[in-house]
N, C-alpha and C positions, 0 to 999 in steps of 0.2 A: 781164195786168198788173193788179195790185191798186191801186185809187185810194184813198188813205187820207184819210178825212174829218177835217178839223180840228175838234177838240173845243173847247168854250167855257171850261170851268172852268180856273182858273189857281191851282194849289195848289203850294206849295213842298214839295219832297220832302226829308224828314229821315230819320234812321235808323229812327225808330219807324214812319214811313209805309212805308218799304221793307219792314220786317218784317211789317206788317199785310198789305200787298199780296202778299207772298210766300206768306202763309198762305191768302189769299183765292184766289190763282191759283197752284196747285202748279207746281213747277218743270217746265216742258216744254221739254226741250232742243231747240234747232234746230241743234245741232252735228252734225258728221259721226258716223255710226253711232249716233246717239242718246245719246252719252256726253259728260258734262261732266267734264273733268279738266284738271289743270295739265299742259301739255306740257313736255317737257324744255327747259331753257334753251339758247340758242344756244351752240355750241362756239366760234364765231367772233364777236367783238364789235368795235365801233368802238373804235379805239385811244384810250386816255385822253389828256387834254391839251386845250389850247385853253380858251376861256372864252366866255361869252355864251350866249344862248338859241339853240336849233336848231328846225327845223321839218321835219315829215314829214307826208305826206298818205296817208290810208288810205281805201279804198273797200271796203265790205263789206255791200252791201245798203242798206236804209233807213238814212239818216244819223242818224235820231233815236236809235237804240240805240247806234250806234258812238260818237256824240258823248257820250251819257250815260255810257258806260263810261269813256272817257278823261277826262271831267270829274271822275271819282272816283279818278284815279290821282295819287299823290303825285309832285310834280315837274313835272306838266303845268300850265303857267301859262295856257293858253288852248286851247280846242278849238272850232272853228267849222264848222258844217255848210255845205256848198256843192257846187259842181260842178267836175269836173276831167276831163281826158282827151279833151275833144271839140274840135270845130272851130268852134263858134259862140261869139262873144264876148258876155259879159254875158247869159247865157241866163236864162230864167225857169223856174219849176217846171213849168208846163204844157208848155213846150217840151221840157224834159228828160224829162218823163214820157211824151212821145210816142215816145221811143226813136230820134228822128231826128237828134239833135245830136251823138252820139258821146260825150257826157258821162256820167260815172258819179256817182251821189250819193256824196259823199266828205266826209271830215272832215280839216281842216287842224289838226294838233296841234303846238303850240309847247311845248317842254319844256326843262327845265334839265338838261343832261347830267351835272351833278355830283350830281343827286338821282335821276334815272332814266335808264337808258341806252336807246339805240335798240333794242338787242337785247331788253331787257325789254319794251319796248312791243310788239315783234313777238310775243314769247311770250304776252303778255296778249291781243293781237289774235287770234291763232290759237287760243288756248285758250277764250276766252269770247265773242268778239264776232261770230263767224260760223261757217258751215260752209264751209271753204275748198275742198271738193271739188265744190260746186255750180257749174254753168256758166251764166252769164248769168241768175242768179236767186239769191234768198236767202229761205228760208222761203216765205211766201205770195206774195212779190213776184217777178215775172219780167220779163225784158227786159234788154237790154245795160246799161241805166242802173243795174241792180242787180248788176252783176258785181263780183267781188272783184279788187282791184288795189292794188299798192303803187306810189305815185309817189315815187321816190327823188330827193332834192335834192343828194346828193353821191355821189362815187365810192365812198366808204366805206359809205354806206348801201346802195348797190347790191350791193357785195361781201358785206355781212353778210346782206342780204335773200335773195340767191340761195343763199348757203351754208346759210341756215336752212331754206329750202324743200327744198333737196337733202337736208339732214340729216333732216328729218321724213319725207320720202318714203323715204329709205334705211332708216329705222327702222320703216317701215310702221305709223305711228301711226294712220293711217286706212286703211280697206279700199279706198279709191279714191285715185288720184293727186290731189295738190293742183292746183287749177285757177287759183289766184291768179296774175294777171299781174304783171310787174315792168317798169315803164317810167320813163323820166326825167320828172321833174316839169315841167309847163308852167304856164300861167296857172291860177290858182285863183280861182273866183268865188263869193263868199259867197252863200248862199241868202237868201231873203226873211226878214224879221225874225220872222215867226210860226213859222218852223222852228227858230229858235235856242233852245237850252235846252228843247226840247219835252218831253223825258222829265221834267225837273225841274218844269216848270210844269204838266204834265198827267199825273201818275202814274195817274190814274183812267181815262184814255182806254182803251177796250178793247184797241186795238192795242198800246199801250205795256204795259199790264198783262199781256197774254198773251205777247208776243214779246220785250219789251225789259227789263222788270223782272227776269226770270230771269237775264239777262246781268249786270246790276249785282250781283245777289245772288251769282252765281258768282264775280265778281271779288272781292267781300268775303270769300267763303269760301275760295277757292283762293289768293288773293294778299293775305293780311291785312297783310303788311309794306308793301305798296304802296297800301293802301286809305286814302283820306281821306274822312271822313264828310261834310264840307261840300263840295259840288261847286264847281269853278272855272267859274262861268258866264260867258257872253258878255256878257249885259246888253243890248247892242245890236250888230248886225252891223258888220263892217268892210267897206270897199269891195273889189272885186276887185283882185287884184294878181298 
């Protein structure tokens, strides 16, 4: 298990900063097969209709990078790093890092379905945020707390998520089967304040620059229509709910 050291600098990430860091740290894909590409969109989508914000929870390794990606997606109003899928209430980072709580580092994404669909979020997640073929690890981090998992909050989300994984597997877009789990959402516990907006606040941290800035650059390159330059930051964490 890789223990990530918390860096001290607090620097706001803008478009120019992202570009400079991308040059300083060449794109090193952590995607399956070493390829960074936009995967095909889901053939099945959540039916249009209804109003109000929706929430979905994504686990894909270290939550810093996953949160950083979703904070740059148009239509996402909030992305919070936290813990989900375990059996311990209100866990702390050290507990989760031990691998004994059952929790995965996760990101709760609140989005406006009139601006970005759940299917599009899935497409972005599988395209740039992780290697979905890795089991109980992601990049340099290993342990069940770094597994890939979709925590679905509605029957429609589950239907679309399962159909999309089946679609990608059937198309053999990866050389190995997708290992991402799909389970019903349970309690989500926000991570400590120093984990929130970590990519935005610490773009010069070696871990961020090496493993997470390339994900954000891939989002900008592959999904320009969904890219927003100014990230939707948390500011301060919410309580577990």
